[in-house]
C-alpha positions as CSV (number, residue, x, y, z in Angstrom):
1,X,111.7,135.0,57.9
2,X,109.5,132.8,60.0
3,X,109.9,132.3,63.7
4,X,111.1,128.8,63.2
5,X,113.7,129.8,60.5
6,X,115.0,132.5,62.9
7,X,115.1,130.1,65.8
8,X,117.0,127.6,63.8
9,X,119.6,130.1,62.7
10,X,120.2,131.3,66.3
11,X,120.4,127.6,67.4
12,X,123.0,126.8,64.7
13,X,125.0,130.0,65.5
14,X,125.0,129.2,69.2
15,X,126.2,125.6,68.6
16,X,129.0,126.9,66.3
17,X,130.1,129.6,68.8
18,X,130.3,127.2,71.7
19,X,131.9,124.3,69.8
20,X,134.5,124.2,72.5
21,X,131.8,123.2,75.0
22,X,130.6,120.2,72.9
23,X,133.7,118.8,71.1
24,X,135.9,119.0,74.1
25,X,133.4,117.3,76.4
26,X,133.7,113.5,76.0
27,X,131.1,110.9,76.2
28,X,131.0,109.8,79.8
29,X,130.5,111.3,83.2
30,X,134.1,111.0,84.4
31,X,135.9,112.5,81.4
32,X,136.9,116.1,82.0
33,X,136.5,118.9,79.6
34,X,139.4,121.2,78.8
35,X,138.1,124.7,78.5
36,X,140.3,127.7,79.1
37,X,139.2,130.6,81.3
38,X,139.6,132.9,78.3
39,X,137.3,130.8,76.2
40,X,134.7,130.6,79.0
41,X,134.9,134.3,79.6
42,X,134.4,135.0,75.9
43,X,131.3,132.9,75.7
44,X,129.6,134.5,78.7
45,X,130.4,138.1,77.8
46,X,128.5,137.6,74.6
47,X,124.7,137.2,74.9
48,X,124.3,135.4,71.6
49,X,126.9,132.8,72.6
50,X,125.3,132.5,76.0
51,X,122.0,131.8,74.3
52,X,123.8,129.2,72.2
53,X,124.7,127.4,75.4
54,X,121.0,127.2,76.4
55,X,120.1,125.9,72.9
56,X,122.7,123.2,73.2
57,X,121.0,122.0,76.4
58,X,117.7,121.7,74.6
59,X,119.1,119.6,71.9
60,X,119.1,116.4,74.0
61,X,115.7,117.1,75.7
62,X,114.2,114.0,74.1
63,X,117.1,111.6,74.6
64,X,115.0,109.1,76.6
65,X,111.8,109.7,74.6
66,X,113.4,109.4,71.2
67,X,111.7,106.6,69.1
68,X,114.9,105.9,67.3
69,X,117.1,105.8,70.4
70,X,118.4,102.3,69.8
71,X,118.9,101.3,66.2
72,X,115.7,102.9,65.0
73,X,113.7,101.7,68.0
74,X,112.6,103.3,71.3
75,X,111.6,101.9,74.7
76,X,108.2,100.9,73.4
77,X,110.0,98.1,71.6
78,X,111.5,96.9,74.9
79,X,108.1,96.2,76.5
80,X,104.8,94.7,75.5
81,X,103.8,97.7,73.5
82,X,105.6,96.8,70.3
83,X,107.9,94.1,69.0
84,X,111.3,94.8,67.5
85,X,112.8,92.8,64.7
86,X,114.4,89.6,66.0
87,X,117.9,91.0,66.2
88,X,119.8,89.8,69.3
89,X,122.3,92.6,68.8
90,X,119.6,95.3,69.2
91,X,119.6,96.9,72.6
92,X,115.8,96.9,72.9
93,X,115.8,93.2,72.0
94,X,118.4,92.6,74.7
95,X,116.3,94.4,77.3
96,X,113.1,92.4,76.6
97,X,115.2,89.2,76.5
98,X,116.7,89.8,79.9
99,X,120.2,90.1,78.5
100,X,121.4,93.5,79.8
101,X,124.3,93.6,82.2
102,X,126.9,96.2,83.3
103,X,129.3,95.2,80.5
104,X,126.9,95.6,77.6
105,X,124.7,98.4,79.2
106,X,124.0,101.5,77.1
107,X,126.5,104.3,77.8
108,X,124.8,107.0,75.8
109,X,122.3,108.2,78.3
110,X,124.7,108.2,81.3
111,X,127.3,110.1,79.4
112,X,125.1,112.6,77.6
113,X,123.0,113.6,80.6
114,X,126.0,114.2,82.8
115,X,127.5,116.2,80.0
116,X,124.4,118.4,79.9
117,X,124.6,118.8,83.7
118,X,128.1,120.1,83.4
119,X,127.2,122.5,80.7
120,X,124.4,123.8,82.9
121,X,126.7,124.2,85.8
122,X,129.2,126.2,83.8
123,X,126.3,128.5,82.6
124,X,125.1,129.0,86.2
125,X,128.6,129.8,87.4
126,X,128.9,132.6,84.7
127,X,125.3,133.8,84.5
128,X,125.9,137.1,86.2
129,X,128.5,138.0,83.5
130,X,126.0,137.8,80.6
131,X,125.2,141.3,79.2
132,X,121.4,141.1,79.2
133,X,118.7,142.7,81.2
134,X,118.1,141.2,84.7
135,X,114.7,139.8,83.7
136,X,116.2,138.1,80.7
137,X,119.0,136.7,82.8
138,X,116.4,135.3,85.3
139,X,114.4,133.8,82.4
140,X,117.5,132.1,81.0
141,X,118.6,130.9,84.4
142,X,115.2,129.4,85.0
143,X,115.4,127.4,81.7
144,X,118.9,126.1,82.6
145,X,117.9,125.0,86.1
146,X,114.9,123.3,84.6
147,X,116.9,121.5,82.0
148,X,119.5,120.4,84.5
149,X,116.7,119.0,86.7
150,X,115.2,117.3,83.6
151,X,118.4,115.5,82.8
152,X,118.9,114.4,86.5
153,X,115.4,113.1,86.6
154,X,116.0,111.2,83.4
155,X,119.0,109.5,85.1
156,X,116.9,108.9,88.3
157,X,114.2,106.9,86.5
158,X,116.8,104.8,84.7
159,X,119.2,104.1,87.6
160,X,117.7,105.1,90.9
161,X,119.8,107.3,93.1
162,X,122.7,108.9,91.2
163,X,125.7,111.1,92.2
164,X,124.4,114.6,93.0
165,X,127.1,117.0,92.2
166,X,125.1,120.2,92.7
167,X,126.8,123.2,91.2
168,X,130.2,121.5,91.3
169,X,132.4,121.9,88.2
170,X,135.4,119.5,88.2
171,X,138.7,120.8,86.8
172,X,141.3,118.9,84.8
173,X,143.3,117.9,87.9
174,X,140.4,117.1,90.2
175,X,139.7,113.5,91.2
176,X,136.2,112.6,90.4
177,X,135.0,109.9,92.7
178,X,131.4,110.7,93.8
179,X,129.1,108.1,95.5
180,X,125.5,107.7,94.6
181,X,123.0,109.7,96.6
182,X,119.9,108.0,98.0
183,X,116.6,108.0,96.0
184,X,115.1,110.3,98.7
185,X,117.9,112.8,98.5
186,X,117.6,113.0,94.7
187,X,113.8,113.6,95.0
188,X,114.4,116.4,97.5
189,X,117.0,118.0,95.4
190,X,114.9,117.8,92.2
191,X,111.8,119.1,93.9
192,X,113.7,122.2,95.1
193,X,115.3,122.8,91.7
194,X,112.0,122.4,89.8
195,X,110.2,124.8,92.2
196,X,113.0,127.3,91.7
197,X,112.8,127.0,87.9
198,X,109.0,127.3,88.0
199,X,109.3,130.6,89.9
200,X,111.6,132.0,87.3
201,X,109.7,130.9,84.2
202,X,106.7,132.6,82.6
203,X,103.3,131.1,82.8
204,X,102.9,131.2,79.0
205,X,105.1,131.5,76.0
206,X,106.4,135.0,75.6
207,X,104.7,136.5,72.5
208,X,107.2,137.9,69.9
209,X,110.2,136.4,71.6
210,X,112.4,134.3,69.3
211,X,112.8,131.9,72.2
212,X,109.0,131.7,73.0
213,X,108.9,128.0,72.1
214,X,110.6,127.0,75.2
215,X,109.8,125.7,78.7
216,X,107.3,127.6,80.9
217,X,106.2,127.5,84.5
218,X,103.8,124.7,83.6
219,X,106.6,122.6,82.1
220,X,108.5,122.7,85.4
221,X,105.5,122.0,87.5
222,X,104.4,119.2,85.2
223,X,107.8,117.5,85.4
224,X,107.7,117.8,89.1
225,X,104.2,116.2,89.2
226,X,105.4,113.3,87.0
227,X,108.5,112.8,89.2
228,X,106.4,112.8,92.4
229,X,104.0,110.4,90.8
230,X,106.9,108.0,90.2
231,X,108.1,108.6,93.7
232,X,104.7,107.7,95.2
233,X,104.5,104.5,93.1
234,X,104.9,101.0,94.6
235,X,108.4,100.4,93.0
236,X,110.0,103.0,95.4
237,X,107.3,103.6,98.0
238,X,106.7,100.1,99.4
239,X,109.5,100.1,102.0
240,X,113.2,99.2,101.8
241,X,114.8,96.4,99.9
242,X,117.1,93.9,101.6
243,X,119.8,94.3,99.0
244,X,119.7,98.1,99.1
245,X,120.9,99.3,102.5
246,X,121.7,102.8,101.2
247,X,118.2,103.2,99.7
248,X,119.4,103.9,96.2
249,X,116.2,102.4,94.8
250,X,113.6,103.1,97.5
251,X,112.6,105.4,100.3
252,X,113.5,104.1,103.8
253,X,109.8,103.7,104.5
254,X,106.5,103.6,102.6
255,X,104.3,106.7,103.0
256,X,100.9,107.1,101.4
257,X,101.3,110.9,101.8
258,X,103.5,110.8,98.8
259,X,100.4,110.2,96.7
260,X,98.9,113.5,98.0
261,X,102.1,115.3,97.1
262,X,101.9,114.0,93.6
263,X,98.2,114.8,93.3
264,X,98.7,118.4,94.6
265,X,101.6,118.9,92.1
266,X,99.5,117.7,89.1
267,X,96.5,119.8,90.3
268,X,98.8,122.9,90.4
269,X,99.4,122.4,86.7
270,X,95.7,122.1,86.0
271,X,94.9,125.2,88.1
272,X,97.3,127.3,86.0
273,X,94.4,127.4,83.5
274,X,96.7,127.6,80.4
275,X,96.3,124.1,79.1
276,X,93.5,122.2,77.5
277,X,93.0,119.1,75.4
278,X,93.3,119.6,71.7
279,X,89.8,119.4,70.2
280,X,90.0,121.0,66.7
281,X,87.1,119.4,64.9
282,X,88.5,120.1,61.5
283,X,91.5,117.8,61.9
284,X,91.9,114.2,63.1
285,X,92.8,113.3,66.7
286,X,96.4,113.6,67.6
287,X,97.2,116.1,64.8
288,X,98.8,118.3,67.4
289,X,101.8,116.0,67.2
290,X,102.4,117.2,63.6
291,X,101.7,121.0,64.0
292,X,104.6,123.5,63.9
293,X,102.9,126.0,66.2
294,X,102.3,125.8,70.0
295,X,99.1,124.0,70.9
296,X,97.1,124.2,74.1
297,X,97.9,120.5,74.9
298,X,101.7,121.0,74.6
299,X,103.3,121.1,78.0
300,X,106.9,120.2,77.3
301,X,108.0,120.4,73.7
302,X,111.3,120.4,71.9
303,X,111.2,122.6,68.8
304,X,113.8,121.2,66.5
305,X,115.7,123.7,64.4
306,X,113.9,124.3,61.1
307,X,116.9,123.1,59.1
308,X,117.2,119.8,61.0
309,X,117.0,117.0,58.5
310,X,115.4,114.5,60.8
311,X,111.7,115.3,60.6
312,X,111.0,111.8,59.1
313,X,112.4,110.2,62.3
314,X,109.3,108.2,63.2
315,X,108.1,107.3,59.7
316,X,111.5,105.9,58.8
317,X,111.1,103.3,61.6
318,X,107.4,102.7,61.5
319,X,105.9,103.3,58.0
320,X,104.7,100.3,56.0
321,X,107.1,99.7,53.2
322,X,104.5,100.6,50.6
323,X,104.2,104.0,52.3
324,X,107.8,105.0,52.4
325,X,109.4,102.6,55.0
326,X,113.1,102.9,54.4
327,X,114.4,99.9,52.4
328,X,112.0,97.4,53.9
329,X,113.2,96.0,57.2
330,X,116.3,98.1,57.1
331,X,114.0,100.9,58.2
332,X,110.9,99.4,59.7
333,X,112.1,98.2,63.0
334,X,109.2,97.7,65.4
335,X,105.5,96.7,65.2
336,X,102.6,97.1,67.6
337,X,101.5,94.0,69.5
338,X,98.2,92.3,69.7
339,X,98.3,93.1,73.5
340,X,98.2,96.8,72.7
341,X,95.5,96.5,70.0
342,X,93.2,94.6,72.4
343,X,93.4,97.4,74.9
344,X,91.3,99.7,72.7
345,X,87.7,99.6,73.7
346,X,84.6,99.7,71.5
347,X,83.3,103.2,70.6
348,X,80.8,102.9,73.5
349,X,83.7,102.8,75.9
350,X,83.3,99.2,77.0
351,X,86.2,96.7,76.9
352,X,86.1,94.2,74.1
353,X,86.0,91.5,76.8
354,X,82.7,92.9,78.1
355,X,79.8,90.9,76.7
356,X,77.8,94.1,76.5
357,X,80.4,95.9,74.4
358,X,79.1,94.6,71.0
359,X,82.6,93.3,70.1
360,X,82.0,90.7,67.3
361,X,85.1,88.7,68.1
362,X,88.1,88.0,65.9
363,X,87.0,88.3,62.2
364,X,86.2,90.7,59.4
365,X,84.6,93.2,61.7
366,X,86.9,93.1,64.7
367,X,88.3,96.6,64.0
368,X,85.0,98.3,63.4
369,X,83.3,100.5,65.9
370,X,86.3,100.6,68.1
371,X,87.7,103.5,70.2
372,X,88.7,106.0,67.5
373,X,92.2,106.2,69.0
374,X,92.9,102.7,67.6
375,X,92.7,104.1,64.0
376,X,95.0,107.0,64.8
377,X,97.5,104.8,66.7
378,X,97.8,101.6,64.7
379,X,97.6,100.6,61.1
380,X,95.7,97.2,60.9
381,X,94.7,95.3,57.8
382,X,92.3,97.6,55.9
383,X,93.5,100.9,57.4
384,X,93.3,103.7,54.8
385,X,96.4,105.7,54.0
386,X,97.6,107.8,51.0
387,X,99.5,105.7,48.4
388,X,101.1,108.2,46.0
389,X,99.2,108.6,42.8
390,X,96.7,105.9,43.8
391,X,95.2,108.2,46.5
392,X,93.8,106.8,49.7
393,X,94.2,103.0,49.7
394,X,94.1,100.1,52.2
395,X,97.2,99.0,54.0
396,X,97.2,95.2,53.4
397,X,98.9,93.2,56.1
398,X,97.6,89.8,55.1
399,X,99.3,86.7,53.8
400,X,98.0,84.0,51.5
401,X,96.7,84.6,48.0
402,X,97.8,88.1,46.9
403,X,95.9,89.4,43.9
404,X,97.7,90.7,40.8
405,X,97.4,94.2,39.7
406,X,98.7,97.6,40.6
407,X,100.4,98.6,43.8
408,X,97.1,99.5,45.5
409,X,96.0,95.9,45.1
410,X,99.3,94.2,45.7
411,X,100.7,96.1,48.7
412,X,100.4,92.9,50.8
413,X,103.4,91.7,48.9
414,X,105.4,94.5,50.6
415,X,103.5,95.0,53.9
416,X,102.0,91.6,54.6
417,X,103.0,89.3,57.5
418,X,105.7,86.8,56.6
419,X,107.0,88.8,53.7
420,X,110.7,90.0,53.8
421,X,109.6,93.6,54.0
422,X,106.4,93.4,55.9
423,X,104.9,93.5,59.4
424,X,106.1,91.1,62.1
425,X,102.8,91.3,64.1
426,X,100.2,92.1,61.5
427,X,100.3,95.8,62.5
428,X,102.2,99.0,61.9
429,X,102.5,102.1,64.1
430,X,100.6,105.2,62.9
431,X,100.6,107.5,65.9
432,X,102.7,110.7,65.2
433,X,103.3,109.6,61.6
434,X,102.6,111.9,58.7
435,X,99.9,110.2,56.7
436,X,100.8,112.2,53.6
437,X,104.1,110.5,53.2
438,X,106.4,113.5,53.0
439,X,108.6,115.2,55.6
440,X,107.2,118.0,57.6
441,X,108.4,120.3,60.4
442,X,107.1,119.3,63.7
443,X,108.1,119.2,67.4
444,X,108.8,116.5,69.8
445,X,105.9,116.5,72.2
446,X,107.6,115.2,75.3
447,X,104.8,116.0,77.8
448,X,101.2,117.0,77.1
449,X,98.1,117.9,79.0
450,X,96.4,114.5,78.7
451,X,99.3,113.0,80.7
452,X,98.9,115.7,83.4
453,X,95.2,114.8,83.8
454,X,96.0,111.1,84.0
455,X,98.8,111.8,86.5
456,X,96.3,113.8,88.6
457,X,93.7,111.1,88.3
458,X,96.1,108.3,89.4
459,X,97.6,110.1,92.4
460,X,94.2,111.4,93.6
461,X,92.6,108.0,93.4
462,X,95.5,106.4,95.3
463,X,95.2,109.0,98.0
464,X,91.5,109.8,98.2
465,X,89.8,107.2,96.1
466,X,87.7,107.7,92.9
467,X,86.5,111.3,93.6
468,X,84.4,113.3,91.2
469,X,87.5,115.0,89.9
470,X,89.0,111.7,89.0
471,X,85.9,110.7,87.0
472,X,85.8,114.1,85.3
473,X,89.5,114.0,84.2
474,X,89.0,110.5,82.6
475,X,85.7,111.6,80.9
476,X,87.5,114.6,79.4
477,X,90.0,112.4,77.8
478,X,87.5,109.8,76.6
479,X,85.2,112.4,75.3
480,X,88.0,114.0,73.3
481,X,88.9,110.6,71.9
482,X,85.4,110.2,70.4
483,X,84.0,107.6,72.7
484,X,80.2,108.0,72.9
485,X,78.8,109.4,76.2
486,X,76.1,106.8,76.6
487,X,72.7,107.3,78.3
488,X,74.5,108.1,81.6
489,X,77.2,110.4,80.2
490,X,79.9,108.1,81.7
491,X,81.7,107.4,78.4
492,X,81.9,103.7,79.2
493,X,83.2,104.2,82.8
494,X,81.5,102.2,85.5
495,X,79.7,104.3,88.1
496,X,80.6,103.9,91.8
497,X,84.0,102.2,91.2
498,X,86.1,101.1,94.1
499,X,89.7,102.4,94.4
500,X,91.0,99.2,92.9
501,X,88.6,99.3,90.0
502,X,89.4,102.9,89.3
503,X,93.1,102.1,89.5
504,X,92.7,99.5,86.7
505,X,90.6,102.0,84.7
506,X,93.3,104.7,84.9
507,X,96.0,102.2,84.0
508,X,94.0,101.1,81.0
509,X,93.5,104.7,80.0
510,X,97.2,105.5,80.2
511,X,98.0,102.5,78.0
512,X,95.6,103.6,75.3
513,X,96.0,107.4,75.4
514,X,99.7,107.5,75.9
515,X,100.8,104.7,73.6
516,X,104.2,105.2,72.0
517,X,105.0,108.2,74.2
518,X,107.6,106.4,76.5
519,X,105.2,105.7,79.3
520,X,104.3,102.0,79.1
521,X,108.0,100.9,79.7
522,X,108.2,102.9,82.9
523,X,104.6,102.4,84.1
524,X,104.8,98.7,84.3
525,X,108.0,99.1,86.4
526,X,106.8,101.7,88.8
527,X,103.5,99.8,89.3
528,X,105.6,96.6,89.9
529,X,103.5,94.6,87.4
530,X,106.4,94.0,85.0
531,X,106.8,90.3,86.1
532,X,103.3,89.7,84.7
533,X,103.4,92.0,81.7
534,X,107.0,91.6,80.6
535,X,107.8,88.0,81.6
536,X,105.2,86.9,79.0
537,X,104.6,86.2,75.4
538,X,103.8,88.8,72.8
539,X,101.3,88.2,70.1
540,X,100.2,89.3,66.6
541,X,97.4,88.7,64.2
542,X,97.8,86.4,61.2
543,X,95.3,87.2,58.5
544,X,95.2,84.8,55.5
545,X,93.5,85.6,52.2
546,X,91.9,82.8,50.2
547,X,91.7,82.8,46.4
548,X,88.0,83.9,46.6
549,X,89.0,87.0,48.6
550,X,87.7,85.7,52.0
551,X,89.9,86.0,55.1
552,X,90.7,83.7,58.0
553,X,92.2,84.9,61.3
554,X,94.6,83.5,63.9
555,X,96.3,85.0,66.9
556,X,100.0,84.0,66.7
557,X,102.8,84.1,69.3
558,X,105.7,86.3,68.4
559,X,108.2,85.5,71.2
560,X,108.6,85.1,75.0
561,X,110.0,88.1,76.9
562,X,112.1,87.7,80.0
563,X,112.0,90.0,83.1
564,X,113.9,89.7,86.4
565,X,113.7,91.9,89.5
566,X,117.0,93.5,88.6
567,X,115.5,94.9,85.5
568,X,113.3,97.4,87.4
569,X,116.4,99.7,87.1
570,X,119.3,99.8,84.7
571,X,122.9,98.8,85.5
572,X,125.5,101.5,85.5
573,X,128.0,100.8,82.7
574,X,131.0,98.9,84.1
575,X,133.4,101.4,82.6
576,X,132.0,104.1,84.9
577,X,132.4,101.9,88.0
578,X,136.0,101.2,87.0
579,X,136.8,105.0,86.8
580,X,134.9,105.9,90.0
581,X,135.3,103.3,92.8
582,X,132.9,105.3,95.0
583,X,130.1,104.4,92.6
584,X,128.1,101.3,93.6
585,X,126.4,99.2,91.0
586,X,122.6,99.1,90.9
587,X,121.5,96.4,93.3
588,X,120.6,93.2,91.5
589,X,123.5,93.5,89.1
């Protein structure tokens, strides 16, 4: 039996044995779980059942990251990264149309994360009863404290300050009416919790342990670094808001020292010396998203149970119809924008807007000699992909005169723009997809080392300017991507950049390297540039084929997005405010 088969069996056994924890716990924060003392005692006097509790906490680790979170779309379809189908009922479409309010707000994240916090608190209350060795108990406790902090941080980035209940477990007859804590108090609490978790967790996965594919010290420190980066960013670190006297959404005063805290936290992860960028030369870039064993770039990963039948979860929403998209538009739900495609440099590292880059302009050669990450992130017209018995064939996204013949020649009738089953923007997502077409076991890579380097670069630049370390971290990422070093070994980066120039270079690198990894949606908000990036039109590429086989090209407008200042954070569902009068709605709603 493989490690993954064994892990899956233990996970399923754990879920079954603690069914009372899950089925009796309803969907929102204020609902109370009915669990008898006898049942609780039985769970925590059994080590296997106790392990099952931990496994249940891992199961929702990717709730915010999930690319099928909202009707087969994720948050990339709620910003300028990709465009969802024009469905006004879709939540991502509502977000980017400015139509979210407390009455139609998503309830899933609020309810599920508080449910996970409650399960964690019950575990921590009973941890000393678990019949395992002290070192195992400490290891399990470190995981639970990390996971509780992860869920609270997930709430924080969505809503701002949230009710901090600490270790409190509410009983059936308790009145639950807890006010929101300030943003600053939430950061202080989470910093302490993540530090405590880090101290209890191993530096590396424990060899031979069935639970080795879990969080480590680096996971906890990396999440703290991301959280402190968010906390240092302009959205919350620019002084108080007039409509937020309780500082739910900001610190009471701006403090540039917060950038140093974020920089030091990211550097602590780097200094562990256990992570590196994936550079296997025998496989394409980003293959580590598809590999079922730990990789040096993995920092925070959810290893799905082997038996989980959801390993096609990205492909079902992103694949071209000719390559297995589920029932045409019933499955393919979102499409990369021209805005994202234009961010990818030429292979010499220069922006396509730079006259020295060699970019030929819109036309037959516009995708040639680009940053290799473009090919591994987006399927554009002419991209090569396996097509069943026909072998590797082009993905055709054009309209116009479609030739007759076999499926390899006529795939534009399925995938082409303006067809009923084709692309909306002229592009399909490819990143994290299995190019072979079948299902495979693979993890959710929620955090990876490239992000840690970019977090360190951003925070260091904001605090100390474009130091040598900042340049080195960016060059590591661009070198791994396949950008040529150039005569000066700068990989297209400008020498002697100012802080402002380096800031834009880092933001550009994040958009390219971390595309479709749940960063762009939050980055444009924490940088406070969403009024420019989100209150704007999105575009696509219309390619028309003539009868003689030649192509013409035109940038097209997809639709206008809407953004208001209230949308920097999410509204708390009205049903929660009704149940808990002490809760105050997010300012702006």
